[in-house]
Structures are given as structure tokens and as C-alpha cells.
PyMOL Python script that loads the backbone (N, CA, C, O; Angstrom):
from pymol import cmd

cmd.read_pdbstr("""\
ATOM      1  N   MET A   1     131.682 203.264 133.247  1.00  0.00           N
ATOM      2  CA  MET A   1     131.561 201.953 133.873  1.00  0.00           C
ATOM      3  C   MET A   1     130.896 200.946 132.942  1.00  0.00           C
ATOM      4  O   MET A   1     129.897 201.271 132.299  1.00  0.00           O
ATOM      5  N   SER A   2     131.422 199.751 132.860  1.00  0.00           N
ATOM      6  CA  SER A   2     130.881 198.730 132.021  1.00  0.00           C
ATOM      7  C   SER A   2     130.266 197.630 132.906  1.00  0.00           C
ATOM      8  O   SER A   2     130.827 197.208 133.917  1.00  0.00           O
ATOM      9  N   THR A   3     129.181 197.232 132.497  1.00  0.00           N
ATOM     10  CA  THR A   3     128.557 196.088 133.199  1.00  0.00           C
ATOM     11  C   THR A   3     127.922 195.179 132.183  1.00  0.00           C
ATOM     12  O   THR A   3     127.586 195.599 131.076  1.00  0.00           O
ATOM     13  N   GLY A   4     127.757 193.920 132.567  1.00  0.00           N
ATOM     14  CA  GLY A   4     127.226 192.872 131.627  1.00  0.00           C
ATOM     15  C   GLY A   4     126.324 192.032 132.430  1.00  0.00           C
ATOM     16  O   GLY A   4     126.524 191.785 133.619  1.00  0.00           O
ATOM     17  N   GLU A   5     125.265 191.575 131.703  1.00  0.00           N
ATOM     18  CA  GLU A   5     124.394 190.516 132.240  1.00  0.00           C
ATOM     19  C   GLU A   5     124.200 189.455 131.301  1.00  0.00           C
ATOM     20  O   GLU A   5     124.217 189.705 130.096  1.00  0.00           O
ATOM     21  N   VAL A   6     124.017 188.281 131.735  1.00  0.00           N
ATOM     22  CA  VAL A   6     123.849 187.077 130.940  1.00  0.00           C
ATOM     23  C   VAL A   6     122.422 186.636 131.089  1.00  0.00           C
ATOM     24  O   VAL A   6     121.876 186.524 132.186  1.00  0.00           O
ATOM     25  N   LEU A   7     121.834 186.387 129.922  1.00  0.00           N
ATOM     26  CA  LEU A   7     120.473 185.726 129.841  1.00  0.00           C
ATOM     27  C   LEU A   7     120.618 184.584 128.979  1.00  0.00           C
ATOM     28  O   LEU A   7     120.947 184.820 127.816  1.00  0.00           O
ATOM     29  N   GLY A   8     120.435 183.385 129.330  1.00  0.00           N
ATOM     30  CA  GLY A   8     120.748 182.230 128.618  1.00  0.00           C
ATOM     31  C   GLY A   8     119.369 181.653 128.058  1.00  0.00           C
ATOM     32  O   GLY A   8     118.323 181.842 128.679  1.00  0.00           O
ATOM     33  N   CYS A   9     119.409 180.971 126.905  1.00  0.00           N
ATOM     34  CA  CYS A   9     118.291 180.426 126.338  1.00  0.00           C
ATOM     35  C   CYS A   9     118.699 179.302 125.335  1.00  0.00           C
ATOM     36  O   CYS A   9     119.515 179.530 124.442  1.00  0.00           O
ATOM     37  N   GLN A  10     118.145 178.154 125.494  1.00  0.00           N
ATOM     38  CA  GLN A  10     118.605 177.079 124.574  1.00  0.00           C
ATOM     39  C   GLN A  10     117.318 176.214 124.166  1.00  0.00           C
ATOM     40  O   GLN A  10     116.527 175.823 125.024  1.00  0.00           O
ATOM     41  N   LEU A  11     117.171 175.962 122.906  1.00  0.00           N
ATOM     42  CA  LEU A  11     116.114 175.093 122.445  1.00  0.00           C
ATOM     43  C   LEU A  11     116.501 173.750 122.072  1.00  0.00           C
ATOM     44  O   LEU A  11     117.555 173.597 121.454  1.00  0.00           O
ATOM     45  N   ARG A  12     115.776 172.758 122.373  1.00  0.00           N
ATOM     46  CA  ARG A  12     116.125 171.425 122.013  1.00  0.00           C
ATOM     47  C   ARG A  12     115.632 171.127 120.643  1.00  0.00           C
ATOM     48  O   ARG A  12     114.627 171.710 120.238  1.00  0.00           O
ATOM     49  N   LYS A  13     116.306 170.200 119.837  1.00  0.00           N
ATOM     50  CA  LYS A  13     115.850 169.897 118.566  1.00  0.00           C
ATOM     51  C   LYS A  13     114.567 169.064 118.632  1.00  0.00           C
ATOM     52  O   LYS A  13     114.562 167.842 118.782  1.00  0.00           O
ATOM     53  N   THR A  14     113.542 169.789 118.513  1.00  0.00           N
ATOM     54  CA  THR A  14     112.228 169.283 118.539  1.00  0.00           C
ATOM     55  C   THR A  14     111.411 170.092 117.343  1.00  0.00           C
ATOM     56  O   THR A  14     111.971 170.771 116.482  1.00  0.00           O
ATOM     57  N   ASN A  15     110.072 169.902 117.446  1.00  0.00           N
ATOM     58  CA  ASN A  15     109.204 170.652 116.519  1.00  0.00           C
ATOM     59  C   ASN A  15     109.319 172.063 116.868  1.00  0.00           C
ATOM     60  O   ASN A  15     108.883 172.867 116.045  1.00  0.00           O
ATOM     61  N   ALA A  16     109.871 172.534 118.031  1.00  0.00           N
ATOM     62  CA  ALA A  16     109.935 173.842 118.343  1.00  0.00           C
ATOM     63  C   ALA A  16     110.667 174.708 117.338  1.00  0.00           C
ATOM     64  O   ALA A  16     110.411 175.894 117.133  1.00  0.00           O
ATOM     65  N   VAL A  17     111.647 173.963 116.706  1.00  0.00           N
ATOM     66  CA  VAL A  17     112.468 174.583 115.556  1.00  0.00           C
ATOM     67  C   VAL A  17     111.529 174.981 114.486  1.00  0.00           C
ATOM     68  O   VAL A  17     111.726 176.061 113.929  1.00  0.00           O
ATOM     69  N   PHE A  18     110.553 174.256 114.138  1.00  0.00           N
ATOM     70  CA  PHE A  18     109.685 174.554 113.052  1.00  0.00           C
ATOM     71  C   PHE A  18     108.521 175.395 113.421  1.00  0.00           C
ATOM     72  O   PHE A  18     107.753 175.786 112.543  1.00  0.00           O
ATOM     73  N   LEU A  19     108.352 175.683 114.616  1.00  0.00           N
ATOM     74  CA  LEU A  19     107.131 176.441 115.062  1.00  0.00           C
ATOM     75  C   LEU A  19     107.579 178.027 115.227  1.00  0.00           C
ATOM     76  O   LEU A  19     106.751 178.868 115.576  1.00  0.00           O
ATOM     77  N   GLY A  20     108.791 178.324 114.980  1.00  0.00           N
ATOM     78  CA  GLY A  20     109.308 179.702 115.110  1.00  0.00           C
ATOM     79  C   GLY A  20     109.502 180.223 116.537  1.00  0.00           C
ATOM     80  O   GLY A  20     109.542 181.426 116.794  1.00  0.00           O
ATOM     81  N   ILE A  21     109.625 179.214 117.487  1.00  0.00           N
ATOM     82  CA  ILE A  21     109.848 179.664 118.878  1.00  0.00           C
ATOM     83  C   ILE A  21     111.134 180.454 119.061  1.00  0.00           C
ATOM     84  O   ILE A  21     111.170 181.485 119.734  1.00  0.00           O
ATOM     85  N   GLY A  22     112.195 179.935 118.435  1.00  0.00           N
ATOM     86  CA  GLY A  22     113.492 180.648 118.526  1.00  0.00           C
ATOM     87  C   GLY A  22     113.421 182.078 118.025  1.00  0.00           C
ATOM     88  O   GLY A  22     113.983 182.986 118.637  1.00  0.00           O
ATOM     89  N   GLN A  23     112.724 182.278 116.903  1.00  0.00           N
ATOM     90  CA  GLN A  23     112.552 183.617 116.329  1.00  0.00           C
ATOM     91  C   GLN A  23     111.776 184.479 117.253  1.00  0.00           C
ATOM     92  O   GLN A  23     112.101 185.654 117.426  1.00  0.00           O
ATOM     93  N   LEU A  24     110.720 183.917 117.878  1.00  0.00           N
ATOM     94  CA  LEU A  24     109.974 184.636 118.832  1.00  0.00           C
ATOM     95  C   LEU A  24     110.705 185.092 120.057  1.00  0.00           C
ATOM     96  O   LEU A  24     110.537 186.217 120.528  1.00  0.00           O
ATOM     97  N   LEU A  25     111.566 184.150 120.594  1.00  0.00           N
ATOM     98  CA  LEU A  25     112.476 184.438 121.813  1.00  0.00           C
ATOM     99  C   LEU A  25     113.455 185.567 121.504  1.00  0.00           C
ATOM    100  O   LEU A  25     113.681 186.464 122.316  1.00  0.00           O
ATOM    101  N   ILE A  26     114.049 185.489 120.257  1.00  0.00           N
ATOM    102  CA  ILE A  26     115.009 186.511 119.905  1.00  0.00           C
ATOM    103  C   ILE A  26     114.324 187.890 119.759  1.00  0.00           C
ATOM    104  O   ILE A  26     114.836 188.915 120.208  1.00  0.00           O
ATOM    105  N   LYS A  27     113.159 187.862 119.118  1.00  0.00           N
ATOM    106  CA  LYS A  27     112.381 189.083 119.017  1.00  0.00           C
ATOM    107  C   LYS A  27     112.079 189.716 120.282  1.00  0.00           C
ATOM    108  O   LYS A  27     112.286 190.918 120.448  1.00  0.00           O
ATOM    109  N   GLN A  28     111.551 188.889 121.277  1.00  0.00           N
ATOM    110  CA  GLN A  28     111.197 189.388 122.588  1.00  0.00           C
ATOM    111  C   GLN A  28     112.416 189.884 123.288  1.00  0.00           C
ATOM    112  O   GLN A  28     112.342 190.951 123.897  1.00  0.00           O
ATOM    113  N   HIS A  29     113.536 189.209 123.258  1.00  0.00           N
ATOM    114  CA  HIS A  29     114.736 189.691 123.994  1.00  0.00           C
ATOM    115  C   HIS A  29     115.215 190.975 123.363  1.00  0.00           C
ATOM    116  O   HIS A  29     115.702 191.848 124.081  1.00  0.00           O
ATOM    117  N   LEU A  30     115.105 191.136 122.068  1.00  0.00           N
ATOM    118  CA  LEU A  30     115.649 192.349 121.483  1.00  0.00           C
ATOM    119  C   LEU A  30     114.685 193.494 121.808  1.00  0.00           C
ATOM    120  O   LEU A  30     115.186 194.578 122.106  1.00  0.00           O
ATOM    121  N   GLU A  31     113.412 193.371 121.782  1.00  0.00           N
ATOM    122  CA  GLU A  31     112.496 194.288 122.202  1.00  0.00           C
ATOM    123  C   GLU A  31     112.733 194.777 123.600  1.00  0.00           C
ATOM    124  O   GLU A  31     112.765 195.985 123.836  1.00  0.00           O
ATOM    125  N   TRP A  32     112.895 193.890 124.515  1.00  0.00           N
ATOM    126  CA  TRP A  32     113.241 194.185 125.907  1.00  0.00           C
ATOM    127  C   TRP A  32     114.511 195.088 125.930  1.00  0.00           C
ATOM    128  O   TRP A  32     114.519 196.153 126.546  1.00  0.00           O
ATOM    129  N   ALA A  33     115.566 194.627 125.245  1.00  0.00           N
ATOM    130  CA  ALA A  33     116.859 195.349 125.288  1.00  0.00           C
ATOM    131  C   ALA A  33     116.671 196.794 124.684  1.00  0.00           C
ATOM    132  O   ALA A  33     117.204 197.769 125.213  1.00  0.00           O
ATOM    133  N   GLU A  34     115.932 196.884 123.613  1.00  0.00           N
ATOM    134  CA  GLU A  34     115.779 198.185 122.900  1.00  0.00           C
ATOM    135  C   GLU A  34     115.032 199.134 123.782  1.00  0.00           C
ATOM    136  O   GLU A  34     115.221 200.347 123.682  1.00  0.00           O
ATOM    137  N   ASN A  35     114.178 198.617 124.655  1.00  0.00           N
ATOM    138  CA  ASN A  35     113.337 199.533 125.557  1.00  0.00           C
ATOM    139  C   ASN A  35     114.108 199.803 126.856  1.00  0.00           C
ATOM    140  O   ASN A  35     113.608 200.526 127.719  1.00  0.00           O
ATOM    141  N   SER A  36     115.359 199.216 127.021  1.00  0.00           N
ATOM    142  CA  SER A  36     116.090 199.551 128.243  1.00  0.00           C
ATOM    143  C   SER A  36     117.026 200.774 127.989  1.00  0.00           C
ATOM    144  O   SER A  36     117.627 200.933 126.927  1.00  0.00           O
ATOM    145  N   THR A  37     117.093 201.560 128.972  1.00  0.00           N
ATOM    146  CA  THR A  37     118.066 202.667 128.946  1.00  0.00           C
ATOM    147  C   THR A  37     119.473 202.283 129.179  1.00  0.00           C
ATOM    148  O   THR A  37     120.381 203.065 128.895  1.00  0.00           O
ATOM    149  N   MET A  38     119.706 201.070 129.702  1.00  0.00           N
ATOM    150  CA  MET A  38     121.026 200.662 130.113  1.00  0.00           C
ATOM    151  C   MET A  38     121.777 199.786 129.111  1.00  0.00           C
ATOM    152  O   MET A  38     123.004 199.684 129.119  1.00  0.00           O
ATOM    153  N   ILE A  39     120.963 199.152 128.239  1.00  0.00           N
ATOM    154  CA  ILE A  39     121.618 198.198 127.208  1.00  0.00           C
ATOM    155  C   ILE A  39     121.853 198.790 125.903  1.00  0.00           C
ATOM    156  O   ILE A  39     120.960 199.422 125.340  1.00  0.00           O
ATOM    157  N   GLU A  40     123.013 198.622 125.385  1.00  0.00           N
ATOM    158  CA  GLU A  40     123.454 199.169 124.126  1.00  0.00           C
ATOM    159  C   GLU A  40     123.944 198.033 123.249  1.00  0.00           C
ATOM    160  O   GLU A  40     124.043 198.211 122.035  1.00  0.00           O
ATOM    161  N   LYS A  41     124.245 196.916 123.790  1.00  0.00           N
ATOM    162  CA  LYS A  41     124.844 195.802 122.860  1.00  0.00           C
ATOM    163  C   LYS A  41     124.206 194.460 123.447  1.00  0.00           C
ATOM    164  O   LYS A  41     124.179 194.256 124.660  1.00  0.00           O
ATOM    165  N   VAL A  42     123.700 193.566 122.523  1.00  0.00           N
ATOM    166  CA  VAL A  42     123.329 192.269 122.847  1.00  0.00           C
ATOM    167  C   VAL A  42     124.332 191.327 122.193  1.00  0.00           C
ATOM    168  O   VAL A  42     124.656 191.484 121.016  1.00  0.00           O
ATOM    169  N   GLY A  43     124.794 190.407 122.904  1.00  0.00           N
ATOM    170  CA  GLY A  43     125.716 189.408 122.366  1.00  0.00           C
ATOM    171  C   GLY A  43     125.256 187.992 122.634  1.00  0.00           C
ATOM    172  O   GLY A  43     124.504 187.719 123.569  1.00  0.00           O
ATOM    173  N   LEU A  44     125.724 187.123 121.801  1.00  0.00           N
ATOM    174  CA  LEU A  44     125.334 185.678 121.941  1.00  0.00           C
ATOM    175  C   LEU A  44     126.457 184.889 121.392  1.00  0.00           C
ATOM    176  O   LEU A  44     127.355 185.454 120.768  1.00  0.00           O
ATOM    177  N   SER A  45     126.452 183.555 121.600  1.00  0.00           N
ATOM    178  CA  SER A  45     127.385 182.603 121.040  1.00  0.00           C
ATOM    179  C   SER A  45     126.634 181.505 120.515  1.00  0.00           C
ATOM    180  O   SER A  45     125.550 181.137 120.967  1.00  0.00           O
ATOM    181  N   VAL A  46     127.258 180.975 119.516  1.00  0.00           N
ATOM    182  CA  VAL A  46     126.633 179.831 118.722  1.00  0.00           C
ATOM    183  C   VAL A  46     127.810 178.936 118.079  1.00  0.00           C
ATOM    184  O   VAL A  46     128.788 179.461 117.548  1.00  0.00           O
ATOM    185  N   PHE A  47     127.640 177.597 118.167  1.00  0.00           N
ATOM    186  CA  PHE A  47     128.614 176.797 117.578  1.00  0.00           C
ATOM    187  C   PHE A  47     128.493 176.762 115.988  1.00  0.00           C
ATOM    188  O   PHE A  47     127.407 176.772 115.410  1.00  0.00           O
ATOM    189  N   GLU A  48     129.641 176.722 115.392  1.00  0.00           N
ATOM    190  CA  GLU A  48     129.696 176.876 113.956  1.00  0.00           C
ATOM    191  C   GLU A  48     128.819 175.893 113.036  1.00  0.00           C
ATOM    192  O   GLU A  48     128.489 176.169 111.883  1.00  0.00           O
ATOM    193  N   ASP A  49     128.514 174.793 113.662  1.00  0.00           N
ATOM    194  CA  ASP A  49     127.703 173.889 112.973  1.00  0.00           C
ATOM    195  C   ASP A  49     126.188 174.030 113.107  1.00  0.00           C
ATOM    196  O   ASP A  49     125.417 173.227 112.583  1.00  0.00           O
ATOM    197  N   ASN A  50     125.814 175.018 113.786  1.00  0.00           N
ATOM    198  CA  ASN A  50     124.380 175.418 114.028  1.00  0.00           C
ATOM    199  C   ASN A  50     123.983 176.415 113.005  1.00  0.00           C
ATOM    200  O   ASN A  50     123.795 177.597 113.291  1.00  0.00           O
ATOM    201  N   HIS A  51     123.852 175.908 111.760  1.00  0.00           N
ATOM    202  CA  HIS A  51     123.692 176.818 110.525  1.00  0.00           C
ATOM    203  C   HIS A  51     122.171 177.481 110.687  1.00  0.00           C
ATOM    204  O   HIS A  51     121.973 178.651 110.360  1.00  0.00           O
ATOM    205  N   ARG A  52     121.218 176.714 111.168  1.00  0.00           N
ATOM    206  CA  ARG A  52     119.832 177.255 111.320  1.00  0.00           C
ATOM    207  C   ARG A  52     119.822 178.436 112.307  1.00  0.00           C
ATOM    208  O   ARG A  52     119.076 179.388 112.076  1.00  0.00           O
ATOM    209  N   ALA A  53     120.583 178.424 113.354  1.00  0.00           N
ATOM    210  CA  ALA A  53     120.606 179.382 114.392  1.00  0.00           C
ATOM    211  C   ALA A  53     121.348 180.675 113.779  1.00  0.00           C
ATOM    212  O   ALA A  53     120.910 181.821 113.876  1.00  0.00           O
ATOM    213  N   ILE A  54     122.484 180.323 113.166  1.00  0.00           N
ATOM    214  CA  ILE A  54     123.308 181.451 112.649  1.00  0.00           C
ATOM    215  C   ILE A  54     122.491 182.268 111.608  1.00  0.00           C
ATOM    216  O   ILE A  54     122.548 183.497 111.559  1.00  0.00           O
ATOM    217  N   HIS A  55     121.761 181.541 110.815  1.00  0.00           N
ATOM    218  CA  HIS A  55     120.893 182.191 109.804  1.00  0.00           C
ATOM    219  C   HIS A  55     119.827 183.049 110.490  1.00  0.00           C
ATOM    220  O   HIS A  55     119.532 184.144 110.010  1.00  0.00           O
ATOM    221  N   LEU A  56     119.257 182.597 111.568  1.00  0.00           N
ATOM    222  CA  LEU A  56     118.254 183.338 112.337  1.00  0.00           C
ATOM    223  C   LEU A  56     118.922 184.536 112.930  1.00  0.00           C
ATOM    224  O   LEU A  56     118.365 185.622 112.769  1.00  0.00           O
ATOM    225  N   TYR A  57     120.054 184.476 113.602  1.00  0.00           N
ATOM    226  CA  TYR A  57     120.737 185.573 114.167  1.00  0.00           C
ATOM    227  C   TYR A  57     120.960 186.698 113.051  1.00  0.00           C
ATOM    228  O   TYR A  57     120.630 187.869 113.245  1.00  0.00           O
ATOM    229  N   LYS A  58     121.523 186.263 111.911  1.00  0.00           N
ATOM    230  CA  LYS A  58     121.877 187.257 110.850  1.00  0.00           C
ATOM    231  C   LYS A  58     120.585 187.965 110.375  1.00  0.00           C
ATOM    232  O   LYS A  58     120.609 189.130 109.979  1.00  0.00           O
ATOM    233  N   LYS A  59     119.414 187.194 110.431  1.00  0.00           N
ATOM    234  CA  LYS A  59     118.173 187.750 110.025  1.00  0.00           C
ATOM    235  C   LYS A  59     117.794 188.911 110.989  1.00  0.00           C
ATOM    236  O   LYS A  59     117.108 189.851 110.589  1.00  0.00           O
ATOM    237  N   PHE A  60     118.231 188.832 112.210  1.00  0.00           N
ATOM    238  CA  PHE A  60     118.002 189.924 113.107  1.00  0.00           C
ATOM    239  C   PHE A  60     119.189 190.917 113.243  1.00  0.00           C
ATOM    240  O   PHE A  60     119.287 191.701 114.187  1.00  0.00           O
ATOM    241  N   ASP A  61     120.070 190.822 112.240  1.00  0.00           N
ATOM    242  CA  ASP A  61     121.131 191.798 112.122  1.00  0.00           C
ATOM    243  C   ASP A  61     122.300 191.581 113.080  1.00  0.00           C
ATOM    244  O   ASP A  61     123.069 192.509 113.329  1.00  0.00           O
ATOM    245  N   PHE A  62     122.443 190.396 113.610  1.00  0.00           N
ATOM    246  CA  PHE A  62     123.634 190.072 114.418  1.00  0.00           C
ATOM    247  C   PHE A  62     124.749 189.905 113.524  1.00  0.00           C
ATOM    248  O   PHE A  62     124.590 189.394 112.416  1.00  0.00           O
ATOM    249  N   VAL A  63     125.965 190.341 113.974  1.00  0.00           N
ATOM    250  CA  VAL A  63     127.135 190.147 113.108  1.00  0.00           C
ATOM    251  C   VAL A  63     128.202 189.435 114.000  1.00  0.00           C
ATOM    252  O   VAL A  63     128.221 189.505 115.229  1.00  0.00           O
ATOM    253  N   GLU A  64     129.067 188.757 113.245  1.00  0.00           N
ATOM    254  CA  GLU A  64     130.156 187.980 113.970  1.00  0.00           C
ATOM    255  C   GLU A  64     131.188 188.884 114.456  1.00  0.00           C
ATOM    256  O   GLU A  64     131.754 189.644 113.670  1.00  0.00           O
ATOM    257  N   GLU A  65     131.500 188.855 115.802  1.00  0.00           N
ATOM    258  CA  GLU A  65     132.511 189.607 116.378  1.00  0.00           C
ATOM    259  C   GLU A  65     133.801 188.887 116.431  1.00  0.00           C
ATOM    260  O   GLU A  65     134.822 189.496 116.110  1.00  0.00           O
ATOM    261  N   ARG A  66     133.854 187.695 116.790  1.00  0.00           N
ATOM    262  CA  ARG A  66     135.136 186.814 116.883  1.00  0.00           C
ATOM    263  C   ARG A  66     134.619 185.349 117.065  1.00  0.00           C
ATOM    264  O   ARG A  66     133.444 185.022 117.236  1.00  0.00           O
ATOM    265  N   ARG A  67     135.734 184.508 116.998  1.00  0.00           N
ATOM    266  CA  ARG A  67     135.491 183.078 117.226  1.00  0.00           C
ATOM    267  C   ARG A  67     136.524 182.642 118.242  1.00  0.00           C
ATOM    268  O   ARG A  67     137.655 183.118 118.336  1.00  0.00           O
ATOM    269  N   ARG A  68     135.987 181.645 119.021  1.00  0.00           N
ATOM    270  CA  ARG A  68     136.831 180.906 119.873  1.00  0.00           C
ATOM    271  C   ARG A  68     137.137 179.620 119.230  1.00  0.00           C
ATOM    272  O   ARG A  68     136.330 178.691 119.269  1.00  0.00           O
ATOM    273  N   LYS A  69     138.237 179.538 118.658  1.00  0.00           N
ATOM    274  CA  LYS A  69     138.675 178.358 117.817  1.00  0.00           C
ATOM    275  C   LYS A  69     138.757 177.115 118.619  1.00  0.00           C
ATOM    276  O   LYS A  69     139.282 177.108 119.732  1.00  0.00           O
ATOM    277  N   ASN A  70     138.231 176.037 118.051  1.00  0.00           N
ATOM    278  CA  ASN A  70     138.242 174.620 118.602  1.00  0.00           C
ATOM    279  C   ASN A  70     137.697 174.636 120.029  1.00  0.00           C
ATOM    280  O   ASN A  70     138.236 173.939 120.889  1.00  0.00           O
ATOM    281  N   GLU A  71     136.664 175.396 120.303  1.00  0.00           N
ATOM    282  CA  GLU A  71     136.180 175.538 121.658  1.00  0.00           C
ATOM    283  C   GLU A  71     135.544 174.263 122.311  1.00  0.00           C
ATOM    284  O   GLU A  71     135.569 174.091 123.529  1.00  0.00           O
ATOM    285  N   ILE A  72     134.998 173.420 121.475  1.00  0.00           N
ATOM    286  CA  ILE A  72     134.315 172.277 121.876  1.00  0.00           C
ATOM    287  C   ILE A  72     134.677 171.092 121.009  1.00  0.00           C
ATOM    288  O   ILE A  72     134.816 171.161 119.788  1.00  0.00           O
ATOM    289  N   LYS A  73     134.819 170.001 121.737  1.00  0.00           N
ATOM    290  CA  LYS A  73     135.116 168.702 121.023  1.00  0.00           C
ATOM    291  C   LYS A  73     133.860 167.813 121.107  1.00  0.00           C
ATOM    292  O   LYS A  73     133.353 167.476 122.177  1.00  0.00           O
ATOM    293  N   LYS A  74     133.411 167.468 119.920  1.00  0.00           N
ATOM    294  CA  LYS A  74     132.192 166.548 119.829  1.00  0.00           C
ATOM    295  C   LYS A  74     132.563 165.171 119.975  1.00  0.00           C
ATOM    296  O   LYS A  74     133.739 164.830 119.840  1.00  0.00           O
ATOM    297  N   ALA A  75     131.580 164.292 120.261  1.00  0.00           N
ATOM    298  CA  ALA A  75     131.805 162.809 120.626  1.00  0.00           C
ATOM    299  C   ALA A  75     132.623 162.122 119.413  1.00  0.00           C
ATOM    300  O   ALA A  75     133.286 161.103 119.605  1.00  0.00           O
ATOM    301  N   ASP A  76     132.536 162.719 118.214  1.00  0.00           N
ATOM    302  CA  ASP A  76     133.215 162.074 117.147  1.00  0.00           C
ATOM    303  C   ASP A  76     134.593 162.510 116.928  1.00  0.00           C
ATOM    304  O   ASP A  76     135.257 162.078 115.986  1.00  0.00           O
ATOM    305  N   GLY A  77     135.065 163.407 117.828  1.00  0.00           N
ATOM    306  CA  GLY A  77     136.414 163.924 117.821  1.00  0.00           C
ATOM    307  C   GLY A  77     136.517 165.217 117.080  1.00  0.00           C
ATOM    308  O   GLY A  77     137.571 165.840 117.198  1.00  0.00           O
ATOM    309  N   GLN A  78     135.586 165.691 116.352  1.00  0.00           N
ATOM    310  CA  GLN A  78     135.595 166.933 115.619  1.00  0.00           C
ATOM    311  C   GLN A  78     135.553 168.109 116.519  1.00  0.00           C
ATOM    312  O   GLN A  78     134.753 168.116 117.455  1.00  0.00           O
ATOM    313  N   TYR A  79     136.370 169.126 116.302  1.00  0.00           N
ATOM    314  CA  TYR A  79     136.348 170.358 117.086  1.00  0.00           C
ATOM    315  C   TYR A  79     135.514 171.400 116.355  1.00  0.00           C
ATOM    316  O   TYR A  79     135.491 171.497 115.128  1.00  0.00           O
ATOM    317  N   LEU A  80     134.859 172.142 117.162  1.00  0.00           N
ATOM    318  CA  LEU A  80     134.040 173.293 116.684  1.00  0.00           C
ATOM    319  C   LEU A  80     134.406 174.584 117.184  1.00  0.00           C
ATOM    320  O   LEU A  80     134.823 174.706 118.335  1.00  0.00           O
ATOM    321  N   ASP A  81     134.268 175.657 116.323  1.00  0.00           N
ATOM    322  CA  ASP A  81     134.449 176.969 116.860  1.00  0.00           C
ATOM    323  C   ASP A  81     133.139 177.433 117.565  1.00  0.00           C
ATOM    324  O   ASP A  81     132.032 177.002 117.242  1.00  0.00           O
ATOM    325  N   ASP A  82     133.349 178.330 118.535  1.00  0.00           N
ATOM    326  CA  ASP A  82     132.230 178.943 119.131  1.00  0.00           C
ATOM    327  C   ASP A  82     132.200 180.416 118.573  1.00  0.00           C
ATOM    328  O   ASP A  82     133.122 181.197 118.812  1.00  0.00           O
ATOM    329  N   ILE A  83     131.095 180.762 117.817  1.00  0.00           N
ATOM    330  CA  ILE A  83     131.050 182.118 117.222  1.00  0.00           C
ATOM    331  C   ILE A  83     130.412 183.077 118.141  1.00  0.00           C
ATOM    332  O   ILE A  83     129.338 182.793 118.671  1.00  0.00           O
ATOM    333  N   LEU A  84     131.035 184.245 118.371  1.00  0.00           N
ATOM    334  CA  LEU A  84     130.464 185.279 119.145  1.00  0.00           C
ATOM    335  C   LEU A  84     129.915 186.201 118.253  1.00  0.00           C
ATOM    336  O   LEU A  84     130.579 186.617 117.303  1.00  0.00           O
ATOM    337  N   MET A  85     128.603 186.613 118.495  1.00  0.00           N
ATOM    338  CA  MET A  85     127.895 187.534 117.633  1.00  0.00           C
ATOM    339  C   MET A  85     127.310 188.577 118.473  1.00  0.00           C
ATOM    340  O   MET A  85     127.011 188.345 119.644  1.00  0.00           O
ATOM    341  N   TYR A  86     127.118 189.823 117.872  1.00  0.00           N
ATOM    342  CA  TYR A  86     126.448 190.875 118.597  1.00  0.00           C
ATOM    343  C   TYR A  86     125.592 191.728 117.755  1.00  0.00           C
ATOM    344  O   TYR A  86     125.616 191.657 116.526  1.00  0.00           O
ATOM    345  N   LYS A  87     124.831 192.538 118.419  1.00  0.00           N
ATOM    346  CA  LYS A  87     123.868 193.507 117.633  1.00  0.00           C
ATOM    347  C   LYS A  87     123.848 194.753 118.660  1.00  0.00           C
ATOM    348  O   LYS A  87     123.653 194.611 119.867  1.00  0.00           O
ATOM    349  N   LEU A  88     124.071 195.965 118.038  1.00  0.00           N
ATOM    350  CA  LEU A  88     123.912 197.178 118.836  1.00  0.00           C
ATOM    351  C   LEU A  88     122.430 197.518 118.859  1.00  0.00           C
ATOM    352  O   LEU A  88     121.785 197.475 117.812  1.00  0.00           O
ATOM    353  N   VAL A  89     121.847 197.865 120.057  1.00  0.00           N
ATOM    354  CA  VAL A  89     120.444 198.335 120.052  1.00  0.00           C
ATOM    355  C   VAL A  89     120.293 199.649 120.502  1.00  0.00           C
ATOM    356  O   VAL A  89     119.175 200.161 120.547  1.00  0.00           O
TER     357      VAL A  89
END
""", "prot")
cmd.dss("prot")
cmd.show_as("cartoon", "prot")
cmd.util.cbc("prot")
cmd.orient("prot")
């Protein structure tokens, strides 16, 4: 049987980015998942222009699984891919 749970988290562009809060949140989520007997895979999504977040996720060994092409249209008319990433725990 396969089940899935969603835990969402989003940081606004503030000084939080420079304080390492995102890194702390990812670390805590992964520790929680690794200590669970039910969780084997942690997944997330990130827009392709969020280079800082992509770098952080790769630092924690997340890998790209697939892309949802042109998933979002920005105010300037540019389309962005939504990148799905995962890590086995």
C-alpha cells in the first residue's frame, strides 16, 4: 500500500534567507522523516528560477525527479517549470 502526506513550508524573501532558517527547516524535516518507520521518500517542488533553494536542496542530497513544464506564468508573461525533487531516507 502506498500513502503520502504533504507538509508545506514557504519562506518569504526577507532576512530569513540569510539567517539559515530554510536550512534549519530542511534539516529538521529530514531528521523527523529519517526517524519515522513509515517514511522512505521525501519530495518537494521548487520553481526553476529559485536558484538559492535548488542549491540548498542539492546540498541535502535531493535530486531532480521530473519537471512540470511551464507550470506557472509570472506577471511578466514568462513561464516557469516546477521542478520535483526527492531524497530517499
